[in-house]
N, C-alpha and C positions, 0 to 999 in steps of 0.2 A: 512586451516580452516580460515572460517570465521564466528564471534561472529555479532549477530543482536539483539538491545536493543532496542526494541520500548519505545515510551512517550508517552503522549496524548490520548487521548480521554478522555469520561466520560458520561455525561447525559445532555442532549440541548432537547429545544423545538422544535419540527416540524419547516424548515424555518429558524432553526439556524445553523452558522457555528462551524465546528472542524477542527482544524492539527495534524496530526500523523507526530511523527516523530521516524526516524528509521536509526541507526549511527551503523557503520561496524566497528566493530578491524581492525588491520592491514591495510598495507600500501598499498594496491592494490582494493581499494574500486571502484577507475577509471575505471579498467577492467570486471567489472561484470555489469550484467544486473539486474535489482533491480523490482519487483513487490508488490504490493498488493491484498490478498486474505483476504474473509471473510467467516464466518461460523455463521449462525442461528441455534438456539435452533431445534433440529431436521432435521434441513437441510442437505444438504452435503456443504465442501469447494469450494465457485467461486471465478474467478476470477473478480479483479475489476480492476487494471491497471497497465501498467509496462514502462517501460523506460529504452533503451537502452544506450550504452557508450556513444553515442553522444544523449544528453541531447535536442536534435531537435527530434527524434522518440519517439513518445507515444503511448500507446494503448490503449482504454478503453472498458469496458463492456458496452454493450446499455445502462443498467438501470444508469448509472451513469453520462454517456456523456453529458458535456456540465452543469455539476453540480461540479463533483470533478475534481481535478487535478494533478499530479502526477508531480515534480519536484526533483532536485537533487543537492548541493552542493559539489563538489567532496575536496574541500577545507576542509569541516567538516568530510568529510566520511558518508554523510547523505543523507538519501531519505526523502522524505516529502509527505504528501496528505492531500491535502488540500479540505475537504469536506462543500461545500454552498447547501444552498437549502435543508436540509436535511428531510426525511422522514421516518417517522414511521418503513420502512421497509427497510431501512439501520439500523436497530439492528439488530448488530452482535458482535461478537468479530473478529477484524481484526488483520492479519497477514503479517508483510513484509517478503520479499523471495530473495534471490539473485543466480544468476547462470553466467554462464561465456557461455551457449548453447540456446542462447533464439530463440525458431524457431518463425517464421513470425506474429505466431497470440497470440504474446507476453504472451502465456498463460503457457509458461514451455519449458523443464521442470527446476525445481529448485532444489540446493541443498541445501543451507540454508535456516532456517526459524528464525523468531525470535518469541519473545516469548507467543504474542497475548495481545491485548488489546481491552479492554470491550468500543463500543459506543453503546448508550442507546437514540433515539428520543421517545422522549413524546409528544402523539398526543393532 
């Protein structure tokens, strides 16, 4: 079992930046691939970014490529999502997730999920 606890998020103006954090319980964090997803009101949950155990291997949705960066600190059992140049359409609840069986797309399947954190970007 892995418990994921998220922090960060909030309200920011368009063009601003936010950093989300996701800290995992247990001592096996380094064995998991990690991902970030988001869900806007009335929309389905969508993939945002993922990072493999090898932190040099990352995946991004086209909509965030070049603006968002996913990275991990295994010593702190934490994965981060640095979000720059935020747009109103980035407004959503963001979720982190963990898996031992990440497919090449980075999109899953994921076994464990964080509680979600709200990101609101005002225009």
